[in-house]
N, C-alpha and C positions, 0 to 999 in steps of 0.2 A: 152067718147071717148074710143074706144077699144085699147088694148095694141099694136096691130100691127100698128094701125093708128098713135099712139104716136111715135113709132119707125121710121115709114116712114117720118113723119114730122120732127123728130129730125135729121135724116140723111139729109133731104133737107136743114134744117137750118145750120147744121154743114158744109156741102159742099158749099152751096151758100153764106154763110157769108164771105168766103175768096175767092172763085172762082168768077170771075167778071160776074155773071149772075143774080144778085139781089136776096137776101134772102127774102126780104119782098114780092117781086113779086111772087116768087115761092111758098111761104107760102100761099099767097092769092089764087093762082091757085090750090095748093094742098088741101086747105080747101074746095074750090069749088068742086073739083073732088070727095073728100071724103064725101062731104055733111056735113060739120062741123055744128052741131046744138047746140054747146055749147053756153051758155048765155055769153054776153060780158065779165063779170067779170072772168068766168072760162077760156075763150079764152085768156084774157089778162094775167092771171096767167101763163098759159102754154107758151105763147110767152115770158114772162119775164124769165121763167126758162130756155128756150132754149137759149136766149141771154146771160144769166149768164154762161151757159155751154160753149158757144163759147168764151166768155171773158176769162174764165179760161184756155181754150186751147191756147189762144194767150199768156197768161202769162207763160204757160209751155214752149211753143216753144221759146219765147224770154226771158226766165228767166235770161240768162247771161247778155243780154242787159239791162234788167230792173235793175238787181243788180248793174251793172256798173253805171247806171244813178243815182240810189239812193245813191251809195257810193260817186259819184262825188258831188251830192247835199249837202251831209253832210259835205263836205269840206268848204262850204260857200264861194266859190270863183267863179269868172267869167270864168269858164272853159267850155269845150265842152259839158259836161253833163248838166250844168246849162242852157246853150244856147239852147240845144235840148229840155229841159223841157219847157222853155219859148215859143219855137216854137209850142210845143204841145198845150199849153194854148191858144196861139194866134189862132191856127187852130180850136179850139173849139168854139170860139166866135160866128161865124155865125150860127152854129147849135143850140147853146144855145138860141140865140135871136129868131130864127125861132120857136124853141120848146116852148118858153115862150109866144110869141105873136100870134102864128098861130097854136096852138095845136088843137083846135077844127076843123079848116079847114083841117088839116092834117088827123085827125082821120076820118073825113067824106069821105076821099078818100080810106080808107081801108074797104070798105063795099062790096067787091066782084065785083068791076068794072074791069072786065077782059079786056075790051077794052083799058082802061087807062094803065093797066099793060103792055099790048101788045105794045102800042105806046111808052112807056118809055123804054121797052126792045130794041126796034129798035134804040132809041137814044143811049142807052148803046152800041149797036153794032157799031154804027158810031164812037163813041169815041174810042173804042178798036181798030178798024180798023186803024185809024190814029196814035194812040199811038204805035201800033206794028211796024210801019214804021219809027218811030223816031230813030235818030242816038244814038249810045252809047256814053255816056259822063261820066266824073268822078265828075261832079258838084254836090255838096251837096244841100240840101234844105235850102233856105235862109228865113229870117223873112218875107219878102214880099211874097215869094212863099207859106209859111205856111198859110198866110191869104187867098190867092187865092184858095189853096187846101181846106181850111176850107169852102169856099163858095161852092165848088164842093160837099163837104160832106153834106152841108145843103140842096142843091138841090136834093141830093141822098136820102133824107128822103121821097121823092115821091115813091110810090110803083111801082117797075119795073126798077127804076134807080139803078144800082149796086153801092153800096157805095165804095167797093174796086176798082171796075172798073173805077168809076168816079174820085176817088182821085188819083189812080195810073196813069191813063191816063193824068189827068191834070198836075200832077207832071212831067211826062215824056215829055209832050208837052211844058212844061216850060223850058226844057233842063236839067232836073235833071237826075242823074244816076239811072238806072232802079232798081237795087238792093236796093239802098238807098230810092227810091220812095216807094217800097213795104214795107220796114221796117217802114218807117214813117207812111204809110197808116194804117198798122195793129196796131201800137202802139197808134196812135192818137185817135182811137175809144174806147179804154179800159176805160179811165176816163168817157167818155160820157155814156157808157153802165151802169157803176156802179152808175153814177149820176142819170140816168133815173130810175134805179131799186130803188134807195133810195127815189126818188120823188114819185114813185108809192106806195111804202110801207108807207111812212110818210103821203101821201095824203089819205090813207085809201081806195084806189081804188081796192086793191086786196082782194079776199075772198078765204078762204079754205073750205067753206061749200060745202058739197056734192062733194068734190074733190077726184078723184081716184089717190091716191098717188103712187100706183104701176105703173100706166100708166105715171104719171108725172116723176117718177124716170127713167123709160125706155126711155122716150123722152130726159131727161137730159143726160143719158149715151150715147145714140145714137148721140146726137149733139156734145158732148165732144170728143168722139172717132173720129167721122168723121171730126170734126174741126181740130184735131191734124194733120190728114192726109192732109186735104185740104190746111191748112196754110203752111205746109212744101212744098207741091207740087207747090203751087202758087208762092212761092219765086223762085223756080227753073224755072218755066215757064216764068216768067217776065224776068229773066236774059237771057233766051235763045230766047226771042222774039217769043213766041208761043201764043200770045193773039188773033191772027186772027181766030183761031179755035173757040174761045169763041164768037167772033164777029159774025161768021156764025151761031153758035148755038142760040145766042140771037135774031138774025134776023129771023130765022126759027120759034122759039117759039113765038116771038112777032107777026108774021104774023098769025100763027095758032090761037093764043089767040084772035086776032081781028076778025078773020073769025068765030070762035066758038061763040064769044059774040053776033054776029049778026044772028046766025043761031039757 
């Protein structure tokens, strides 16, 4: 993979991980356009590095929140931080179960099926359109909400369904405060990303043979920097109810992807 291609894919991952337009869907489209000829192991390594970069950008943006959560947990009390951490764990259950029992089925969907990506982007557009019209509330995420949002996150493992779009939209449609919904959505994915990275490393599925580390580093830097920007921007957009623009974008890209796949 050329250096410029790594940077392009890194920017795509960094922006789309947080903006509600599906990072997995755009990476599949990006690889198809760029004609990614990497062997599966090399492509997996690159994808893991990009996800690691966006996880780090999340930690940087929410460093104060994470520190408060960790400090609260160390008090070993049934406080707000402990409850929030438990909600995060509950939200992870559906995705973990899907990842454990349907891993092969999921991987088979990431084979350049642009039509599937297009259809799922249209689903994302519908979710965003309805969420953008939800009323502002001050309601926090409950334990029951956390599990339902977790189901949305599991469904978003399909290429083309935006994880942030699905989780934030589901949370808002459940009546939760938009800013709190965005915060919960971004923090709930961090443990999953690191868990998936650990699984891939321990499972021996990653290889560094014939790896262009310069391109890998450029992709990491591009994903990290663009991720910092997108995460901060997305929080402001959700608060100001500006998701309809992304709904239109997902609809247009989805339709184009479907048309291209058949032509």
